C-alpha positions as CSV (number, residue, x, y, z in Angstrom):
1,M,11.9,120.2,58.4
2,I,11.9,119.4,62.5
3,G,8.5,117.7,62.9
4,G,7.2,115.1,64.8
5,L,7.3,116.5,68.4
6,T,6.7,113.7,70.9
7,C,7.1,115.2,75.2
8,R,7.2,112.9,78.3
9,S,7.7,114.7,81.1
10,G,10.8,113.0,84.2
11,C,8.0,113.5,86.5
12,C,6.5,109.5,86.8
13,R,9.3,108.1,86.2
14,R,11.5,106.8,89.5
15,P,14.5,108.5,91.0
16,A,17.2,108.4,88.2
17,R,20.3,105.4,90.0
18,R,22.9,107.9,90.7
19,T,25.6,107.3,87.8
20,R,29.0,107.5,88.9
21,L,31.6,110.0,87.3
22,T,34.7,108.2,84.6
23,G,37.4,108.8,86.9
24,V,39.1,110.2,83.2
25,D,42.8,110.2,83.8
26,P,43.5,114.5,83.7
27,A,46.3,113.7,80.5
28,E,44.1,111.9,78.8
29,Q,41.2,114.4,78.9
30,A,43.3,116.9,77.8
31,A,44.6,114.8,75.1
32,R,41.0,113.8,74.2
33,S,39.7,117.3,74.2
34,A,43.0,119.1,72.1
35,R,42.2,116.6,69.9
36,V,38.9,117.5,69.7
37,A,39.7,120.9,69.1
38,A,41.7,120.2,66.1
39,V,39.3,118.3,64.0
40,F,37.0,121.6,64.7
41,D,40.1,123.8,63.9
42,R,39.9,122.0,60.5
43,V,36.2,122.3,59.7
44,A,35.5,125.8,61.2
45,D,35.7,128.0,58.0
46,V,32.6,125.6,56.7
47,Y,31.0,124.1,59.6
48,D,27.4,124.9,59.2
49,T,28.1,126.5,55.7
50,V,27.7,123.9,53.1
51,G,23.8,124.3,52.4
52,V,22.5,121.2,54.0
53,P,19.9,122.3,57.4
54,W,21.3,120.7,60.1
55,F,23.5,122.7,63.8
56,T,21.0,125.7,62.8
57,P,17.6,124.2,63.3
58,I,18.7,121.6,66.0
59,A,20.1,124.5,68.4
60,Q,16.9,127.3,67.1
61,R,15.0,124.2,68.3
62,L,16.8,123.9,71.5
63,V,16.7,126.8,72.5
64,A,12.8,128.1,71.7
65,L,11.8,124.6,74.2
66,A,14.7,126.2,76.7
67,A,12.3,129.6,75.9
68,P,15.5,132.4,76.9
69,A,13.3,135.5,78.3
70,R,13.6,138.9,77.8
71,G,16.9,140.0,79.8
72,E,17.8,136.6,81.2
73,R,22.3,135.2,80.9
74,V,22.7,132.8,79.1
75,L,25.5,130.4,78.6
76,D,26.2,128.3,75.5
77,A,28.5,125.6,76.1
78,G,30.2,124.2,73.4
79,C,28.8,127.3,70.5
80,G,30.8,126.1,67.6
81,R,29.9,129.1,65.2
82,G,26.9,130.4,67.4
83,A,24.2,128.9,65.7
84,A,22.4,128.5,69.6
85,T,24.2,131.5,70.7
86,I,22.3,134.0,67.7
87,A,18.8,132.0,69.1
88,A,19.5,132.9,72.2
89,A,20.8,136.6,71.5
90,E,17.6,136.9,69.7
91,A,15.4,135.9,73.0
92,V,16.5,137.6,75.6
93,G,17.3,141.1,73.9
94,A,19.2,144.2,74.4
95,D,18.7,143.3,77.9
96,G,19.7,140.2,78.1
97,H,22.9,138.3,77.7
98,V,24.9,135.2,76.3
99,T,28.1,133.7,76.7
100,G,29.5,131.4,73.9
101,V,32.1,129.6,75.2
102,D,34.3,126.9,72.5
103,L,37.6,124.8,72.9
104,S,38.7,125.3,68.9
105,P,40.2,128.7,68.1
106,G,39.0,128.1,64.7
107,M,35.4,127.9,65.8
108,V,35.8,130.8,68.1
109,E,37.2,133.4,65.5
110,A,34.5,132.0,63.2
111,C,31.8,132.3,65.6
112,R,33.2,136.5,66.1
113,A,33.2,137.1,63.2
114,D,29.0,135.6,62.8
115,I,28.7,137.9,65.0
116,A,30.0,140.7,64.5
117,A,28.5,141.4,61.1
118,L,24.9,140.6,62.7
119,G,25.6,143.3,65.1
120,L,25.0,141.6,67.9
121,T,26.1,143.4,70.8
122,T,25.4,141.5,74.1
123,V,27.1,138.7,73.1
124,D,31.0,137.8,73.8
125,I,32.7,134.6,72.5
126,Q,35.4,133.0,74.8
127,L,37.7,130.3,73.9
128,M,37.6,128.0,76.7
129,D,36.9,124.6,77.7
130,A,33.0,123.4,77.6
131,S,33.7,120.8,80.1
132,A,34.8,123.2,83.3
133,P,33.9,126.8,82.1
134,S,35.9,129.6,84.3
135,L,32.9,132.2,85.1
136,P,31.1,133.5,87.8
137,A,28.9,130.9,89.5
138,A,25.0,131.4,89.8
139,G,25.8,134.0,86.9
140,Y,23.5,132.5,84.5
141,D,19.7,131.3,83.8
142,L,19.9,128.9,81.4
143,V,22.8,127.1,80.1
144,V,22.0,125.3,76.4
145,S,24.0,123.0,74.7
146,S,23.7,121.6,71.3
147,L,25.4,118.6,70.5
148,V,28.0,118.6,72.1
149,V,28.1,116.9,75.8
150,F,28.4,113.2,74.1
151,F,32.0,114.8,72.9
152,L,33.3,115.9,76.2
153,P,35.5,113.4,78.3
154,D,33.3,113.4,80.7
155,P,30.3,114.1,80.1
156,L,28.2,114.3,84.5
157,A,31.6,116.2,85.6
158,A,30.6,119.0,82.9
159,L,26.9,119.5,83.5
160,T,27.8,118.9,87.6
161,A,29.9,122.0,86.4
162,W,26.9,123.2,84.7
163,R,24.4,123.1,87.2
164,G,27.1,125.8,89.2
165,L,26.8,128.3,87.1
166,L,23.3,129.2,87.2
167,T,21.2,130.2,89.8
168,P,18.3,128.9,92.2
169,G,16.0,128.3,89.5
170,G,17.8,128.7,86.2
171,R,17.8,125.7,84.0
172,L,19.8,123.6,81.6
173,A,18.5,122.6,78.1
174,I,21.3,120.2,75.7
175,S,20.7,118.3,72.9
176,T,21.5,114.7,71.8
177,F,21.1,112.2,68.8
178,G,18.3,109.7,69.6
179,P,17.8,107.2,66.1
180,R,18.2,107.6,62.7
181,D,17.4,106.0,59.6
182,Q,19.0,102.2,58.9
183,V,20.2,103.8,55.8
184,W,22.6,106.0,57.7
185,D,23.7,103.5,60.1
186,A,24.9,101.6,57.0
187,V,27.1,104.7,55.2
188,D,28.4,104.9,59.2
189,A,29.2,101.5,59.1
190,T,31.7,101.8,56.1
191,F,34.0,104.0,58.2
192,R,33.7,101.5,61.2
193,P,36.9,99.4,59.9
194,Y,39.0,102.3,60.1
195,L,38.2,104.0,62.7
196,P,40.6,104.0,66.5
197,A,38.9,102.6,69.6
198,G,36.8,105.2,70.9
199,M,36.6,108.0,69.1
200,L,34.5,110.6,69.4
201,D,32.4,111.2,67.2
202,A,28.4,112.7,67.2
203,R,27.7,109.7,64.5
204,T,28.6,107.4,66.7
205,T,29.5,107.7,70.4
206,G,25.6,108.5,70.2
207,A,25.0,105.2,69.8
208,A,26.5,103.7,72.7
209,G,26.3,105.2,76.5
210,P,23.5,107.1,78.3
211,F,23.4,109.0,75.0
212,S,21.9,105.4,73.4
213,T,18.2,106.2,74.9
214,D,16.7,109.2,76.2
215,A,16.3,107.3,79.8
216,G,19.8,107.2,79.8
217,V,20.4,110.6,79.0
218,E,17.9,111.9,81.8
219,E,19.8,109.5,84.1
220,L,22.7,111.1,83.6
221,V,21.3,114.8,84.1
222,G,19.1,113.8,87.0
223,A,22.6,112.6,88.1
224,A,24.5,115.7,88.0
225,G,21.8,117.3,90.7
226,Y,19.2,119.1,88.4
227,T,15.5,118.7,88.8
228,G,12.5,118.2,86.2
229,V,14.3,116.3,84.0
230,R,12.4,115.6,80.6
231,T,12.9,115.0,77.1
232,V,11.4,116.6,74.1
233,S,12.4,114.8,70.3
234,S,11.9,115.4,67.3
235,D,13.2,114.2,63.7
236,L,15.3,116.1,61.1
237,A,14.7,115.7,57.5
238,V,17.9,115.9,55.7
239,T,18.1,116.2,51.8
240,F,21.3,115.8,49.8
241,A,21.3,116.9,46.2
242,D,23.0,113.9,45.5
243,V,26.7,112.0,47.1
244,D,28.9,114.9,46.2
245,E,26.7,117.3,48.7
246,W,26.6,114.4,51.2
247,Y,30.4,114.5,51.2
248,A,30.6,117.9,51.8
249,F,28.2,117.8,54.4
250,S,30.1,115.1,56.2
251,R,33.8,117.0,56.0
252,S,32.1,119.8,57.8
253,H,31.5,118.8,60.5
254,G,32.6,116.2,63.5
255,Q,32.6,113.4,61.2
256,R,36.0,114.9,59.7
257,A,37.6,112.9,62.2
258,M,36.5,109.3,60.0
259,W,37.2,111.4,57.4
260,D,40.7,112.0,58.2
261,A,41.5,108.4,60.2
262,I,40.9,106.8,56.7
263,P,44.4,105.6,54.5
264,D,44.3,108.0,51.2
265,D,44.4,104.8,48.8
266,A,41.0,104.0,50.8
267,R,38.9,107.4,50.8
268,D,37.2,106.5,47.4
269,T,36.5,102.9,48.4
270,V,35.1,104.1,51.2
271,R,33.4,106.7,50.0
272,A,31.9,104.8,46.7
273,A,30.7,102.2,49.2
274,A,28.7,104.8,51.3
275,G,27.3,106.3,47.7
276,R,25.8,103.2,47.4
277,H,23.9,102.9,50.4
278,L,22.6,106.1,49.7
279,E,21.2,105.8,47.0
280,Q,19.0,103.1,48.6
281,A,17.4,106.8,50.2
282,R,16.8,108.5,46.7
283,G,13.3,109.3,46.1
284,A,11.4,109.7,42.6
285,D,12.6,113.8,43.0
286,G,16.4,112.8,42.6
287,R,17.2,113.6,46.0
288,I,18.6,111.5,49.1
289,R,16.4,111.8,51.7
290,L,17.7,110.9,55.7
291,N,16.0,110.8,58.9
292,Q,17.7,112.0,62.4
293,Q,15.5,111.9,65.2
294,V,16.7,114.9,67.9
295,R,16.5,114.7,71.8
296,C,16.6,117.3,73.5
297,T,16.5,117.1,77.6
298,L,15.4,119.9,79.5
299,A,15.2,120.3,83.5
300,A,15.8,122.8,86.3
301,V,18.6,123.6,89.0
302,P,16.4,123.3,92.9
């Protein structure tokens, strides 16, 4: 369940300092994007389907805070299997429209199948880089992006590009990770000796740079030209029946890249070490419970 809601308005803060673009080399940017797409291609069949509520409640909370109105046009940047796309489509109704874009062909194919199975006719899913979508300027009332922006090679450039897709007065809603249980930190640390420098994974990227604090994310969004930037944070309690369920979950999303970086002969060692840490979070009912704070950053276009 998501609870523990907190909200801090950005209107009482000093103006954010201008954050500079990272200046990522175009060739390196393309290579990094391709690596991320390849990871999500590998997990597309199991993404958000292993029985551990994660992406769906986070995306639903984000869309609820963004409050799309009936008839609005919404862009889901980095739609994955469509958790935010579906929630937005239900909110805007038959008179609205939702476009989802994702860089992973596997995720796009799976998302299209899920959308078709639900009979949603006001949604289109496109294979496209969320960093710089080739979409009509001022074509959307709302851009949502759930657990995506920290994967992008140049988050500020992406946020700026999304601003150009919004109508005057349009809104932005993004989710990123806040603090988490110390046990989860210890579990992630078991992977660290095997990971290449700069690996883009949500569980590690969110602990550094602008994504390490609410203020850092707010500054990043403000630097992209948005106004009224504010943060709403909530806690997501994640429950695993046992270590095996955690293992299946950890291989069903972006953390799969961390597993793939570990040599075959060391994976059992890492799994056993992670399992020992997870045992510290096992409750009296035998289930493992971990907590993750999720921040939703909301803003508007002047």
